C-alpha positions in Angstrom: 0.1 0.4 -0.1 1.9 3.4 -0.7 2.0 5.6 2.5 -0.1 8.2 0.6 -3.0 6.6 1.9 -1.6 4.6 4.8 -4.1 5.5 7.5 -1.2 6.8 10.0 -0.8 5.2 13.7 -3.1 4.6 15.5 -6.1 6.0 13.3 -6.6 2.1 11.7 -8.1 1.4 16.1 -9.8 5.2 16.6 -11.8 3.7 14.0 -12.8 1.3 15.2 -13.3 1.8 19.0 -15.4 4.5 17.4 -18.8 4.8 19.0 -21.5 3.8 15.8 -24.8 3.3 15.2 -27.8 3.2 12.9 -28.6 7.7 11.8 -31.3 6.5 10.9 -33.0 5.3 14.1 -30.8 7.9 15.6 -28.2 5.4 17.7 -25.5 7.5 15.4 -24.2 9.8 18.5 -21.2 11.4 15.8 -23.7 12.0 13.6 -26.1 13.0 16.4 -23.6 16.0 17.4 -22.9 17.1 14.4 -26.4 17.7 13.3 -27.1 19.1 16.9 -23.8 21.6 15.9 -25.1 22.5 12.5 -28.9 23.4 14.3 -27.2 25.6 16.8 -24.8 27.8 14.2 -28.1 27.9 11.6 -29.9 28.4 14.7 -32.7 26.4 13.2 -35.2 23.3 14.9 -32.6 20.9 13.5 -30.6 19.7 11.3 -30.5 16.2 9.0 -27.3 15.0 7.4 -27.0 14.2 4.2 -24.1 12.8 2.0 -23.7 14.3 -1.2 -24.3 17.7 -2.5 -27.3 16.0 -5.2 -29.1 14.3 -2.2 -29.8 18.2 -0.5 -30.0 19.9 -3.3 -32.8 17.4 -3.7 -33.9 17.0 0.1 -34.4 21.7 -0.6 -36.5 20.6 -3.8 -38.8 18.2 -2.0 -39.1 20.7 0.9 -40.4 23.6 -1.6 -41.8 21.6 -4.2 -43.9 18.3 -2.1 -46.5 17.1 -4.3 -45.7 16.6 -8.2 -45.6 18.2 -10.8 -44.1 21.4 -9.1 -43.3 24.1 -11.0 -39.6 24.9 -9.5 -37.5 28.5 -10.7 -34.5 29.1 -10.6 -31.6 31.0 -12.0 -29.5 29.2 -14.8 -26.2 29.7 -13.2 -27.4 27.2 -10.2 -25.4 23.9 -9.8 -28.9 22.1 -9.5 -29.2 23.1 -13.0 -25.0 22.2 -13.6 -25.0 19.4 -12.6 -28.2 17.7 -10.7 -31.2 18.5 -14.0 -32.7 15.0 -14.4 -33.1 14.6 -10.7 -35.9 17.1 -10.2 -37.5 16.5 -12.6 -37.0 12.4 -11.7 -37.4 11.7 -8.6 -39.5 14.7 -7.1 -41.4 14.8 -10.0 -41.0 18.7 -10.7 -40.7 20.9 -13.4 -37.6 22.7 -14.2 -37.7 25.6 -15.3 -35.0 28.7 -15.8 -35.5 32.1 -14.9 -34.3 35.0 -17.2 -31.6 35.8 -16.3 
């Protein structure tokens, strides 16, 4: 294994000894702490950890467009358009409408 990808001494031990759980059921203490911290610094009641930007974008679309067939208006330069164009239509059943710049 090349040196640049080897864990530092003790890292592997820390990983195996870390307290973990199923974050879906609220059992992972690290995820819970991170979500509580994010909610606190954003001044919100709660927060949720998503592993990718696409999942975050889809969560935002669903929060604003909860019904099938809803139209989402956006600026052309948004990441939602550049990277995730088909995901909103396919997964959220929304239509993306590009507002004039």
